[in-house]
C-alpha positions as CSV (number, residue, x, y, z in Angstrom):
1,M,188.5,99.4,100.1
2,K,187.7,98.4,103.7
3,T,188.7,100.8,106.5
4,Y,189.7,100.0,110.1
5,T,190.5,102.4,112.9
6,M,193.4,101.4,115.1
7,K,192.8,102.1,118.7
8,K,195.6,104.0,120.5
9,V,196.7,102.2,123.6
10,H,198.6,103.3,126.7
11,G,200.4,100.3,128.1
12,E,199.7,96.6,127.4
13,P,196.8,96.2,124.8
14,D,193.5,95.0,126.3
15,W,192.6,92.9,123.3
16,D,189.0,92.5,124.5
17,T,188.5,96.2,123.8
18,I,190.2,96.2,120.4
19,P,187.8,96.0,117.3
20,R,188.2,93.0,115.1
21,M,188.7,92.7,111.3
22,H,186.9,89.6,110.0
23,L,188.7,87.7,107.4
24,D,185.5,86.8,105.6
25,E,186.6,87.1,102.0
26,Q,187.0,83.6,100.7
27,M,189.5,83.6,97.9
28,W,189.8,80.9,95.2
29,I,188.5,78.0,97.3
30,K,185.3,77.9,99.3
31,N,185.9,76.6,102.8
32,D,183.5,77.2,105.7
33,T,185.4,75.2,108.3
34,V,188.1,77.8,109.0
35,T,187.4,81.4,110.3
36,A,189.9,84.1,111.3
37,T,190.1,87.7,112.7
38,A,192.7,90.3,113.1
39,Q,193.1,93.2,115.6
40,V,195.6,96.1,115.4
41,C,196.4,98.9,117.8
42,W,199.2,101.4,118.3
43,D,201.2,103.6,120.6
44,E,204.1,105.9,120.2
45,E,206.6,103.1,119.7
46,A,205.0,100.3,117.8
47,L,202.0,98.6,116.1
48,Y,200.5,95.7,118.0
49,V,198.8,92.8,116.1
50,R,196.7,89.9,117.2
51,L,195.6,87.2,114.7
52,Q,193.2,84.4,115.6
53,A,191.9,81.4,113.7
54,K,189.3,78.8,114.5
55,E,190.9,75.8,112.9
56,K,190.8,72.4,114.5
57,D,193.0,70.4,112.1
58,L,196.4,72.1,112.3
59,R,199.4,71.6,110.1
60,I,202.7,72.5,111.9
61,Q,205.7,71.1,110.0
62,E,207.7,74.1,108.7
63,T,210.7,75.0,110.9
64,G,213.9,77.0,110.6
65,L,215.0,80.2,109.0
66,T,214.0,79.2,105.5
67,A,210.6,77.8,106.4
68,E,207.7,78.2,104.0
69,V,205.1,78.7,106.7
70,C,202.3,79.4,104.2
71,L,202.3,75.6,103.6
72,D,201.4,75.1,107.3
73,S,198.3,76.5,109.1
74,C,199.3,80.1,108.6
75,L,198.2,83.6,109.7
76,E,199.5,86.6,107.8
77,F,199.7,90.4,108.1
78,F,200.9,92.5,105.1
79,V,201.4,96.2,105.9
80,R,202.3,99.1,103.6
81,P,203.3,102.0,105.8
82,T,203.1,104.8,103.2
83,E,201.6,105.7,99.9
84,K,204.5,103.9,98.2
85,L,203.6,100.3,97.2
86,D,206.5,98.7,99.1
87,Y,205.3,96.6,102.0
88,F,206.2,94.0,104.6
89,N,204.6,90.6,104.8
90,F,204.6,88.8,108.1
91,E,203.6,85.2,108.0
92,F,203.4,82.8,111.0
93,N,202.6,79.2,111.8
94,P,201.2,78.2,115.2
95,K,204.7,77.7,116.6
96,C,205.7,81.3,115.9
97,V,207.9,80.3,113.0
98,M,208.0,83.5,110.9
99,Y,208.5,84.3,107.2
100,L,209.2,88.0,106.8
101,G,209.4,89.6,103.4
102,Y,209.8,93.1,102.0
103,G,209.2,94.4,98.5
104,N,206.7,95.4,95.8
105,G,204.2,92.9,94.6
106,V,202.1,95.1,92.3
107,N,201.9,92.5,89.5
108,G,201.0,89.7,91.9
109,A,204.6,88.5,92.3
110,A,206.0,87.5,95.6
111,E,208.1,89.9,97.6
112,L,211.6,90.8,96.3
113,I,213.6,90.3,99.5
114,R,213.3,87.9,102.3
115,L,214.4,89.4,105.6
116,L,216.2,87.4,108.2
117,V,216.1,89.3,111.5
118,R,218.5,88.5,114.3
119,N,216.5,87.5,117.4
120,P,213.1,88.0,115.8
121,E,211.3,86.8,119.0
122,S,212.9,89.7,120.9
123,V,212.4,92.3,118.1
124,F,208.7,91.4,117.4
125,C,207.7,89.9,120.8
126,T,206.0,87.0,119.1
127,Q,203.7,84.8,121.2
128,S,201.3,82.1,120.1
129,E,198.7,79.9,121.8
130,I,197.0,76.7,120.6
131,D,193.7,75.5,122.0
132,P,191.1,72.9,121.0
133,E,189.3,75.4,118.8
134,G,192.3,76.8,117.0
135,W,195.2,79.2,117.7
136,Q,196.2,82.8,118.0
137,L,199.3,84.9,117.5
138,R,200.4,88.2,118.9
139,F,203.4,90.4,117.8
140,R,204.5,94.0,117.6
141,I,206.1,95.9,114.8
142,P,208.5,98.6,116.2
143,Y,208.6,101.9,114.4
144,N,212.4,101.8,114.5
145,F,212.2,98.6,112.4
146,I,209.8,100.3,109.9
147,R,212.1,103.3,109.6
148,R,215.0,101.2,108.4
149,F,213.0,101.0,105.2
150,F,210.8,104.1,105.5
151,P,213.0,106.7,107.2
152,D,210.2,109.4,107.2
153,F,207.5,107.1,108.7
154,A,205.8,109.2,111.4
155,P,202.5,107.8,112.7
156,K,200.1,110.4,114.1
157,E,196.4,110.5,115.1
158,G,194.3,110.7,112.0
159,G,197.1,109.4,109.8
160,Q,196.7,106.3,107.7
161,M,198.6,103.3,106.3
162,Y,197.5,100.3,104.4
163,A,197.3,96.6,105.2
164,N,195.6,93.3,104.6
165,A,195.3,90.2,106.8
166,Y,195.1,86.7,105.5
167,K,194.5,83.1,106.7
168,C,195.8,80.3,104.5
169,G,197.7,77.1,104.3
170,N,197.2,73.5,105.5
171,I,197.7,72.4,101.9
172,E,197.5,68.7,102.7
173,R,194.2,68.4,104.5
174,N,192.2,71.6,104.6
175,N,193.4,74.1,102.0
176,H,191.9,77.6,102.4
177,F,192.5,81.3,101.5
178,L,190.8,84.0,103.6
179,A,191.3,87.8,103.4
180,W,190.1,90.9,105.2
181,N,190.1,93.1,102.1
182,P,189.4,91.3,98.8
183,V,192.2,90.9,96.2
184,N,192.1,90.3,92.5
185,V,190.8,86.8,92.1
186,A,192.3,86.1,88.7
187,L,195.9,86.6,89.8
188,H,195.7,84.0,92.7
189,S,198.1,86.0,94.9
190,F,197.9,87.9,98.2
191,H,200.8,90.1,97.1
192,R,198.6,93.0,95.9
193,P,199.6,96.1,97.9
194,Q,197.4,98.4,95.8
195,E,194.4,96.3,97.1
196,F,195.2,96.6,100.8
197,G,192.6,98.1,103.1
198,C,193.1,101.4,104.9
199,L,194.2,101.6,108.6
200,I,193.5,104.8,110.4
201,F,195.5,105.8,113.5
202,G,192.8,106.5,116.1
203,G,193.2,108.9,119.0
204,K,192.8,109.3,122.8
């Protein structure tokens, strides 16, 4: 299991100072043309996530509340806040179209519930940028949202939670599947909460 220490921030995250997770586990298909990283930090109110991909040939076709953004160029962050195997999966395309799920995927099955959040851009403060080399996405996960599902969630310095970050999609031209922490290859699924890496709440 890989481990990542989340820097504690005071005010707006300075992403240049936040350590990177490298999504360098190539799953199921070898593809050296796409690379990706993830960064996570925290304060007393929320987790903050930045996902970046170097990917020149973007697919951006999915729109609307029922979009299957994993078919597009897609960056994903799956997070399990406690020792329970229930988790959230946040999936985005380069235009901030979001797929949000919640459930338990122990057997490699997809999440049980799809969540439709009113005003998601406001709740999660999603922002994306596209440039000639690829794209990036930033968002936050407020603790008051997490506590709707995990009422006892109480982050503290030295505490831990579990997560994985993925890059996938572009099924028509440049299919790829990248992960931070490796998952069971045989099941061909990212929905493996027992195989997430460990995130530690850093101090200062």
